[in-house]
C-alpha positions in Angstrom: -6.2 -32.3 -4.6 -3.1 -33.9 -5.8 -0.8 -35.5 -3.8 1.9 -32.5 -4.1 -0.2 -29.7 -3.1 -0.5 -30.9 0.5 3.4 -29.5 0.4 4.6 -26.1 0.6 4.4 -24.5 -3.1 4.3 -21.3 -5.0 4.3 -20.2 -8.3 7.1 -17.6 -8.9 9.9 -16.3 -11.0 12.9 -19.0 -10.8 16.2 -16.8 -11.7 19.4 -17.8 -12.6 22.0 -16.5 -9.9 23.4 -14.5 -12.3 20.1 -12.8 -13.8 20.5 -13.3 -17.4 17.9 -16.5 -17.2 14.8 -17.4 -15.3 11.5 -18.2 -16.4 8.2 -19.1 -14.1 7.6 -22.2 -12.6 5.4 -23.9 -9.5 8.1 -24.5 -6.7 8.0 -26.9 -4.1 9.7 -26.9 -1.0 9.5 -30.2 1.2 10.7 -30.4 4.4 11.0 -34.3 4.4 11.7 -37.3 2.2 7.8 -38.5 2.4 7.1 -34.9 1.0 10.0 -35.1 -1.6 8.6 -39.0 -2.7 4.9 -37.4 -2.7 6.0 -34.8 -5.3 7.5 -37.5 -7.2 4.9 -39.5 -7.5 2.6 -36.2 -8.4 4.9 -35.3 -11.1 5.0 -38.8 -12.7 1.0 -39.2 -12.6 0.9 -35.6 -14.6 3.8 -36.4 -16.7 5.4 -33.1 -15.3 9.1 -32.5 -15.5 11.1 -31.5 -12.2 14.3 -29.4 -12.2 16.1 -29.4 -8.5 17.1 -26.2 -6.6 19.1 -25.9 -3.6 19.1 -22.1 -3.0 20.2 -20.6 -6.3 23.7 -20.2 -6.7 24.2 -21.5 -10.0 25.1 -18.7 -12.5 23.5 -20.3 -15.2 20.5 -22.3 -15.9 21.2 -25.6 -13.7 18.5 -25.3 -11.5 15.9 -23.7 -13.8 13.1 -24.8 -15.8 10.9 -23.5 -18.5 8.9 -26.7 -19.0 8.4 -27.9 -15.5 8.1 -27.6 -11.4 10.9 -26.8 -9.3 12.1 -28.7 -6.0 13.6 -26.6 -3.8 15.6 -28.6 -0.9 16.7 -25.5 1.7 14.0 -26.3 4.0 15.5 -29.7 5.1 18.2 -28.4 6.7 18.9 -30.0 9.7 22.6 -31.1 11.0 22.0 -34.5 12.1 25.2 -35.3 14.0 28.5 -34.2 14.0 32.0 -36.7 15.7 34.2 -34.6 17.1 36.4 -37.3 17.4 36.9 -37.7 13.7 35.4 -34.5 12.2 32.2 -36.7 10.4 29.0 -34.7 9.7 25.7 -36.0 8.7 23.4 -33.8 7.3 20.3 -32.9 5.6 20.6 -32.0 2.1 19.5 -28.5 2.6 22.2 -27.3 5.2 24.3 -24.5 3.8 27.8 -24.3 3.7 27.5 -21.5 6.0 25.2 -23.6 8.5 27.9 -26.2 8.4 30.9 -23.9 9.0 29.3 -22.1 12.2 28.3 -25.1 14.1 31.7 -27.3 13.5 34.1 -24.3 13.6 34.1 -23.8 17.3 34.5 -27.1 17.5 37.9 -27.1 15.8 36.8 -28.2 12.4 36.3 -26.7 8.8 34.8 -28.0 5.8 37.2 -29.6 3.7 36.4 -27.8 0.2 33.8 -24.7 0.2 32.9 -22.6 -2.6 33.6 -18.8 -2.8 29.9 -18.3 -1.3 28.6 -20.1 1.6 25.3 -19.9 0.5 24.9 -22.8 -1.4 23.0 -26.3 0.3 25.2 -29.6 0.5 22.8 -30.8 -2.0 23.8 -28.1 -4.2 27.3 -28.6 -4.0 27.3 -32.4 -4.4 25.3 -32.1 -7.4 28.1 -29.4 -9.0 30.8 -31.3 -7.5 32.3 -27.9 -6.2 35.8 -27.3 -6.1 37.3 -24.5 -3.9 41.0 -22.6 -3.8 42.4 -25.8 -2.4 41.6 -28.2 -5.5 44.9 -28.9 -6.2 45.7 -29.9 -2.9 42.6 -31.6 -1.6 40.4 -32.4 -4.7 36.8 -31.4 -5.1 33.6 -31.8 -2.5 32.9 -35.2 -3.9 36.3 -36.5 -2.5 35.0 -35.3 1.3 31.6 -36.9 0.7 31.7 -40.4 2.2 27.8 -41.6 1.8 24.5 -40.1 0.7 20.7 -40.8 0.6 19.0 -40.4 -3.0 15.8 -40.2 -3.8 15.1 -41.9 -7.0 12.7 -40.6 -9.6 10.7 -43.7 -8.7 10.4 -42.9 -5.1 12.8 -45.3 -4.0 15.9 -44.3 -1.6 19.1 -45.4 -2.0 22.0 -45.5 0.3 25.2 -44.7 -1.6 29.2 -44.8 -0.8 32.2 -46.0 -2.9 31.4 -49.5 -1.7 27.7 -49.2 -2.0 25.9 -48.5 -5.4 29.4 -47.2 -6.5 27.8 -46.3 -9.7 25.4 -44.2 -8.5 27.8 -42.5 -6.2 30.1 -41.4 -8.8 27.2 -40.6 -11.3 25.1 -38.3 -9.1 28.3 -36.3 -7.7 28.5 -33.5 -10.4 25.6 -34.9 -12.0 23.4 -32.0 -11.5 20.2 -33.5 -10.6 19.7 -35.6 -13.7 19.4 -38.7 -11.2 17.7 -38.0 -8.4 17.4 -35.9 -5.2 19.8 -35.8 -2.6 18.4 -36.0 0.9 21.3 -36.8 3.3 24.9 -36.4 2.8 27.7 -37.5 5.1 31.3 -35.5 4.7 34.5 -35.4 6.0 35.6 -32.2 7.9 39.4 -31.0 8.8 40.9 -30.2 11.7 41.9 -26.6 12.2 44.0 -25.1 15.2 42.7 -21.5 14.5 40.0 -20.0 13.5 42.7 -17.9 11.4 45.2 -18.3 8.7 48.2 -16.8 7.2 47.9 -15.0 3.8 50.9 -13.7 1.5 50.0 -12.0 -1.7 52.4 -12.1 -4.8 51.7 -9.6 -7.6 52.6 -11.1 -10.9 53.4 -9.3 -13.9 51.8 -11.4 -16.2 50.3 -14.7 -16.7 53.6 -16.9 -17.0 54.7 -15.6 -13.4 51.5 -16.3 -11.7 51.4 -20.1 -13.0 55.4 -20.6 -12.5 54.5 -19.3 -8.8 51.4 -21.5 -7.9 53.1 -24.3 -9.4 56.1 -23.6 -6.9 53.9 -22.9 -4.1 51.3 -25.6 -4.1 53.7 -28.2 -2.8 53.5 -26.4 0.5 50.3 -24.0 0.4 47.2 -24.9 1.8 45.2 -22.5 -0.7 46.2 -20.7 -3.5 43.8 -18.6 -5.5 45.3 -15.9 -8.3 43.0 -12.9 -9.6 43.9 -11.6 -13.0 43.5 -7.9 -14.4 41.6 -9.0 -17.4 42.5 -5.3 -19.2 45.9 -6.0 -19.0 47.6 -6.3 -22.6 50.7 -7.1 -24.4 53.7 -8.2 -21.9 51.2 -7.6 -19.0 48.6 -9.9 -20.1 47.5 -12.0 -17.5 48.9 -9.8 -14.7 47.5 -9.6 -11.2 48.2 -11.5 -8.1 48.3 -14.7 -6.1 46.3 -15.4 -2.3 48.2 -17.8 -0.7 46.5 -19.5 2.1 48.4 -21.5 5.1 46.5 -23.1 7.9 48.0 -22.3 11.4 49.6 -24.9 13.5 48.6 -25.7 16.9 51.4 -23.2 18.6 50.5 -20.4 16.5 47.7 -19.0 17.9 47.5 -18.1 21.5 43.9 -18.2 21.9 42.2 -20.6 19.2 38.7 -20.7 20.8 38.6 -17.0 20.5 39.7 -17.3 17.1 37.2 -19.9 16.2 34.1 -18.1 17.8 31.6 -16.9 15.8 31.7 -13.6 17.2 35.3 -13.2 15.5 34.4 -14.5 12.2 31.5 -12.3 11.8 32.3 -9.6 9.3 31.3 -5.7 10.2 27.9 -4.8 7.9 29.8 -1.6 7.4 32.3 -0.8 4.7 35.1 1.2 6.7 33.2 1.7 9.6 30.5 4.3 7.9 28.9 2.8 5.3 26.2 -0.1 5.0 28.0 -3.0 2.9 24.5 -3.8 2.0 24.2 -0.3 -0.3 27.9 -1.0 -1.7 26.6 -2.4 -4.9 24.7 1.1 -5.7 28.2 2.6 -6.0 29.7 -0.5 -7.4 27.1 0.2 -10.3 28.5 3.4 -11.2 31.9 1.7 -12.4 30.3 -1.4 -14.0 31.5 -0.1 -17.2 34.6 -0.6 -19.1 36.3 2.6 -18.3 35.6 2.2 -14.4 35.9 -1.6 -14.4 39.5 -0.8 -16.3 40.2 1.3 -13.1 39.3 -0.7 -10.8 41.3 -3.5 -12.0 44.2 -1.4 -12.3 44.2 -0.1 -8.8 43.7 -3.5 -7.2 46.7 -4.8 -9.4 48.9 -1.7 -7.8 47.5 -2.3 -4.8 48.9 -6.3 -4.7 52.6 -4.8 -5.6 52.1 -2.9 -2.2 50.8 -5.9 -0.3 53.0 -8.0 -1.9 55.8 -6.1 -0.5 54.7 -6.0 3.3 54.6 -9.0 5.7 52.2 -11.9 5.8 48.6 -11.2 7.3 46.5 -13.1 9.4 42.7 -13.4 8.2 39.7 -15.0 9.3 38.8 -18.3 7.6 35.1 -16.9 6.6 36.7 -13.5 5.0 39.6 -15.7 3.3 36.9 -18.3 2.2 33.8 -16.4 1.2 34.8 -13.1 -0.4 31.8 -13.2 -2.9 29.9 -12.4 0.5 31.7 -9.5 1.4 29.3 -7.2 -0.5 25.6 -8.4 -0.2 23.9 -8.7 -3.9 27.2 -7.1 -5.6 25.3 -8.8 -8.8 22.6 -6.2 -8.8 25.8 -3.8 -9.7 25.4 -5.6 -13.3 21.8 -4.0 -13.5 18.5 -4.8 -12.2 16.4 -4.6 -15.6 15.4 -7.5 -17.4 18.0 -8.7 -19.7 20.8 -7.6 -18.0 23.2 -9.4 -15.6 26.6 -11.6 -15.9 27.3 -14.9 -17.3 30.7 -16.4 -16.2 32.8 -18.3 -18.5 35.0 -20.9 -17.0 37.3 -23.7 -19.1 39.7 -26.0 -17.2 42.6 -26.5 -19.6 45.2 -29.4 -18.9 48.5 -27.8 -18.0 50.4 -28.3 -21.3 48.1 -26.4 -22.9 46.5 -23.7 -20.5 49.1 -21.0 -20.8 48.3 -20.7 -24.5 44.7 -21.2 -24.2 44.0 -18.3 -21.4 46.1 -15.9 -23.3 44.3 -16.6 -26.3 41.4 -16.1 -24.5 41.8 -12.6 -23.4 43.3 -11.8 -26.7 40.2 -12.4 -28.3 38.2 -11.1 -25.8 40.2 -8.1 -26.3 39.7 -8.0 -29.9 35.9 -8.7 -29.9 35.3 -6.1 -27.1 34.2 -8.2 -24.4 36.6 -7.7 -21.8 36.1 -9.7 -18.4 35.4 -7.7 -15.5 36.4 -10.1 -13.4 39.2 -13.1 -14.2 40.1 -15.8 -11.3 42.7 -18.5 -12.0 43.2 -21.8 -10.1 45.1 -25.2 -10.1 43.4 -28.3 -10.3 43.7 -32.0 -10.3 41.4 -34.7 -11.4 39.0 -36.7 -9.6 37.2 -40.2 -10.2 33.3 -38.6 -10.7 31.8 -39.1 -14.2 31.1 -35.7 -15.2 33.8 -34.3 -13.7 35.2 -30.4 -15.0 38.3 -30.8 -13.2 41.6 -31.8 -14.8 45.2 -31.9 -14.2 45.7 -27.8 -15.3 44.0 -24.7 -14.6 40.6 -23.1 -14.7 40.0 -19.4 -15.8 36.9 -18.0 -14.6 35.8 -14.9 -16.2 32.4 -12.4 -15.4 31.3 -10.9 -18.6 28.6 -8.3 -18.5 25.2 -8.9 -20.3 22.5 -6.7 -21.5 19.9 -7.0 -24.4 22.0 -5.0 -26.8 25.2 -7.6 -26.6 23.6 -10.9 -26.0 23.7 -12.1 -29.3 27.3 -11.2 -29.9 28.1 -12.3 -26.6 26.8 -16.0 -27.0 28.7 -15.9 -30.2 32.2 -15.1 -28.6 31.8 -17.6 -25.8 31.3 -20.3 -28.5 34.3 -19.2 -30.4 36.3 -19.4 -27.2 34.6 -23.0 -26.4 35.7 -24.4 -29.6 39.6 -23.2 -28.5 38.9 -24.8 -25.6 37.7 -27.8 -26.5 40.7 -28.4 -29.3 42.9 -27.8 -26.5 41.2 -31.2 -24.3 39.6 -28.5 -21.8 36.6 -28.9 -19.9 33.7 -26.5 -18.8 32.1 -26.4 -15.3 28.3 -26.7 -15.6 27.5 -24.5 -12.4 28.9 -21.5 -14.1 27.6 -22.1 -17.4 24.8 -20.7 -19.4 26.6 -20.8 -23.4 27.4 -24.4 -24.4 25.4 -26.2 -26.9 24.6 -29.4 -27.3 27.0 -31.9 -28.7 30.1 -31.0 -26.4 29.8 -33.6 -24.1 31.6 -36.1 -26.7 34.5 -33.5 -26.9 34.9 -33.1 -23.0 34.2 -36.4 -21.4 36.0 -40.0 -21.9 33.1 -42.2 -24.0 33.0 -44.7 -21.1 31.9 -42.1 -18.6 29.1 -40.7 -21.1 28.2 -44.2 -21.5 27.9 -45.3 -18.1 26.2 -42.3 -17.3 23.7 -42.2 -19.9 22.8 -46.0 -19.0 22.1 -45.1 -15.5 19.9 -42.1 -16.6 17.8 -44.6 -18.9 17.5 -47.3 -15.9 16.9 -44.7 -13.3 15.1 -42.2 -15.2 13.2 -43.6 -18.0 10.3 -41.2 -18.4 13.1 -38.2 -17.8 11.5 -36.7 -15.2 14.4 -34.9 -13.7 15.0 -32.0 -16.0 16.4 -28.4 -16.0 17.2 -25.8 -18.8 21.1 -26.7 -18.4 20.0 -30.7 -19.3 17.9 -30.0 -22.2 20.4 -27.9 -23.7 23.5 -29.7 -23.2 22.6 -32.8 -23.0 19.1 -32.2 -25.5 16.1 -34.7 -25.1 17.7 -37.5 -27.2 20.9 -37.1 -25.0 22.4 -34.3 -27.4 22.5 -33.3 -31.1 25.1 -30.9 -32.1 24.4 -27.1 -32.5 25.1 -23.5 -31.3 23.9 -22.7 -28.3 21.2 -19.6 -28.4 20.9 -16.7 -25.9 17.6 -18.0 -23.4 
């Protein structure tokens, strides 16, 4: 019996969240640092690579592997401590965003940065350096991380912060598990005086109007997120709506203990009080085609025009933050047969060229017959992490439907859009990616950032024990040679 067999493990299909890729692999689920170290030692002995995975919420291949084994961290899920005076939380790496907010909200706190779904682990959000609807104001999750422990491929455990092992701190956050295994994190949360926030809706007639509104409002808003009707054309291209969120001041909520309670935050499991939300994906599937989604997007736009004329509403923090959790398994509406699913294409473009690039992306997508079924628009600011996706500009996340008949053509289309983005100084977010080719890194990142990251990888993982499909595709076995990505 090898050392790793003493830990929980199983052989199963490991799938990208978007269902468009995946492979069978042996999966380890440690409960302690000691177990992580035993797994790493066993893999080194057998010369087998390892992919790191939280709860598998990356749309693409950031946590899958075709040639090695997988370590899932979600069983290390204890909240180790929370200081109600400072809002500092200490957690094991497998704690999810959902676990964290449900623990701290009744105490008057909320995570500084959250993703659109509450199910990722803290290890996963750190490895991806996630951003939220408030990136323009507070930065990425990395800006909220104070300290972490990381298990290196050698088995050594290092405690890292901005002052201690600062190079590893800035390389591992956003490093997508290529440098080590997060085992413990210390994060700063923020004080909230209510479990609700005020939400205003602005319906924009085109992309320029959306960008102008968000630029004006970001000085006073706590959160801003835009939704785009990607089917609109001509003068209406980029039309949609913006949700502007504002946290409530102490005197604005007469009963904060009630609104911060989990009972107040939990959403009904029924849609319209009569239909189980868990079955809504079946109805959505009927509309999951170009005609149906064109209709849905048009209805949503005109609904936004109506809501924009009404008084501001109050939403719970849970409701506003995690819209992707509203319909369980909504991704199944894209089909459950092998080869079906969705990919997300999310460029980050500097503010000077963002309007041109995003408009051109929509025009080219219309011409190619690949109209995104969902488009989300956000404002961003830079951060100091070596492989960050963030820029002083905008991101445009687009969901594309994948099926065997369009897969190859869709990858070619995304390749053309990639060149457009990179030609204008843009970047991409690996947590959403499945189409980037090798050779793009030099066009995305400052040369010094790449040099330092690659040097640290060679120092800490000379045998390249930590590898994912993403790492091999984008970084390559020899740290990347140019080439067009092929559909997996």
